[in-house]
Each structure stands twice: as C-alpha cells, then as structure tokens.
C-alpha angles and dihedrals in degrees: 000000000000090000091052091050091050092050091047091051091051091050093048097041096092090055092047096054114111109244116252128174114263087227116034113255089240088063099046116126135166094025129130111230124197120190116196118197141152106237142021100272099034089102090061089089087066102032098114092048093045092050090050092048092050092049090050093060103269124132109239123197127182118206117185125185101210137040092229089239099150110046103101139093093206104122092205096052120106126205091245093052093046093048090055092047093049092048092053092046090053093049092046091051092049090051090054089052093048092245117145108253090213086068091068116107124184121184092201103231121154117266113255095016106079093108089060096048121101100281095204091051093050092049091047091054093049090047089054091059093044091053092043098047097032095210120202091204135031122205113198146142109291109260089199143282108248090336140039114279116224113233127165113275106280092033090052091050092046092053094055097036090054090049093048092048093050090054095044093049093066096058114080093203092060111086091353092176088075088059100037099038105024098039094236127141134224109265133198123208112205103176127061132184110193120199130196090039125163112261096251091055096052110110103160133049125187121209103227098176091121090053101036095100091053090049090049092051090047092050092057090060093069090073098144091064108022097045108077092206094049090046089063100034116013113207102165145304099286122092088217089067089073134066092230095056097126094044091049096051091046092049089053089051091053089047089059104034102036108027107088093359118158114213088341094308117118113246139169117222127215145164107238119203129180122193143048118343092246091070100046091110090071136072095228132085115260111197 
C-alpha cells in the first residue's frame, strides 16, 4: 500500500507543483501585458509591478470596465462630472508610473452596475481587445483558487468576465465577426497574474522598493476617492485644496510602504498561474 501511495504521489507531483513563471516577473521583457479591472484605481494593487514591467521593455495596457462615475458622497456631484474627474485621475496616475496614457482603455459602463450589464456584450468587448492587443499576460482580480472568491460587486463581475473573455478569445468560432469582418485572430493567453487574492492563494511577491515612490505619487492622484474630505466635498485635484492635505499624503505613503510589506520592504502580492484558461482556478501549471 505504501509503495502504491508513493508511486501515485510521484505521478501526480507535476500537477501538484505550484505554478511559477519560467522567467521571474522582475526579468520579463518584450511581453504585452493587459490588466483588466472594474474601476479607475483598481490597477493600484499592481502599480509598482506595472511600472517596473513598463520600464523593463514590456507594453502595458490597462482596460477598465466602468468610468467610476458613482463612488462619491458629494451631494452636488453628477455622474458626468465624476466620470471626467476619474478619467483624469487615472491618466495622471499612469503618467506618474511612466505608463503611456494612450494604453488606457475604458469600456464606459456605469459604476456599481456591471453585474447587470449584458454579460455576452461585455465579454465580447473584452475579447475584441484581447484579440487586437494579443497580450502574453493578463492581470485581473483573482476569480478564485479552487473556489469562487468573494469580491464586492463590480470587482466580482470583473474577475469572472475577464476569465470568461480569456477563454472565449482563443476559440475562432466565438464572436467570429471579429475575425471575418475586423481581421482579428483568435488569441490564447497562457500567463495570468491575479491581484487581490486571499493570502493562502498568494504564490508570488514582487519587491517594488525601486518603484514605491512612483506608486505613492500615483496614489495621491486618486483624490476624489482616496481623500475622505474630497470624497464628501470635491474641491479640485490638488491635495492642497483640502484641510487634511498632510494626513492624506501620509496615508497614501503608508498604503504603499507598509501595506503588504515583507520585512519592512514594500511588495505587491499575486497569484501567478501559467496554462490554459480552463485551469486558472488552480495553483498548478496546466500545459
């Protein structure tokens, strides 16, 4: 019996190995990276890593599903005004990180309502950009490791829509008009970097100490949502417009340098997966 168990373990061992990139993420170059998120600011969980990847010669694109046009307590704010503010905040943050602002894509859905949008249409639009950009790697909210991960509404929807789109993009008979009419091709993504993962699912951490100041500066740009005072009464894009300016800037510093730090060194944590989209709910490689 012991011998049988040993042989079974040996046979299963390759499937049990936790996926790791063949080349460390810190050494990636020449790749196309597509981050899919729900709102302007969702990419902040990956900002240090994205800035590093861009500097190392990778093409980084950020695709967000909503305009972020709802998240405020300011009674005088309109959706149209807030959408414009959140777009500018996103572009300003990308500039701080060194990311090309022309690589920003927003699908324009209403904040808080993605779960109620036409799911097929959302997936189709994400698939279009996957087939157009041909990313080697997708960053997205973690859909779950062996189970579904609970995220708040738009984040939850974004996790599963991104996963569904990655799978649909590789089959030429799904949304064939993109291939026949638009001249695109089916495309397979075989590497995934999931953010906002539960602790036990994290299998890769990136030291972002060389990019922490950029991430800090970028974080201060999201003033309409990260600054408590601006969230309730928006006066403009400058921290100095608010009485809590010093507290706000310091809180953003702590957010970058202390949240997720390892032995005092700022890190970003992810679940890395390599393989076909069907297996992204596991920790092992699926080739």
